[in-house]
N, C-alpha and C positions, 0 to 999 in steps of 0.2 A: 232558138237558140237561148238555152237556160245560160245565164250569167249571174248567178248570186254572187254579190259583191265583185263582179267582174272576174271570178276565178277560172271559169270555164269558158274559154274563149273559143273552143271549136263545137262544131254541130254535137250535139248530145242525143241520146236516145235512150229508151229503156230496154233492156235484155229480159224479156219474159221468160225464158226458156225455164224448163224443169232443172233445179239445181243437181239433181241426181243424174242427168245426162252427160254432164260436161263438168262438172264442179269436183275439184280436188281441194278439200279443206285443208289439207297440210301445205299445199301449194300456195293457197291464199294467204294462210296465215304468215308463211313465210314471205311473202309478198309485202304484208303489211310490217311484220317486224324490219325487213330492210327498207322500209319506207318506199317502195315501188309502188305501191299502192296507199293513197291517204283519202280519208273521208274529207271532201271540201264543201259538200252540201247535203243536207237530209231534207228530203221533199216532205212538205207539208203535206198532212192525209187528205186535205181537201183538193189540192192539187193532183195527189196520186189517184183519187177518185176519179177525177176528170181523164187523165190520163189512161187509166184502165177503161174507162168507158171509151175512148177512142180506139185503143186497141181490140177491144172487144167486138166492135163494129168494122174493122179494117177488113179491106177486101180480099187479104191473105190469110185472114184467120179462119181456122177451121171451127165447124160446130163444137167439137170436143173443147178445143182451146177457149172458145167463147163460153162455154159452161164453166170451165175452171176459173176463167177473168171474172166472171158474174159472181161467181161463190166468194172468190177473195173480196170483191167489192162489199159484198154482204157482210163478211167477217170483220171488215174496216168500219162499217156502219155507214157505208155511202149511200145518200139518198137517191 
């Protein structure tokens, strides 16, 4: 459970779906403007690299998804 400064008290996960599949930027911006969504924590790159490594090798990750995840790790400069 990720709890930076105790702000995230519920189980938390990373949603790695492509944004183009189910992402509506206008709706997202509206939720931010109305404070429905707020940023409570930014994940440091070193931790994100570890999380992406876990996701890449999860049992339900497809080969194509793994390739995309590993490419994202490379762009971030993950070791």
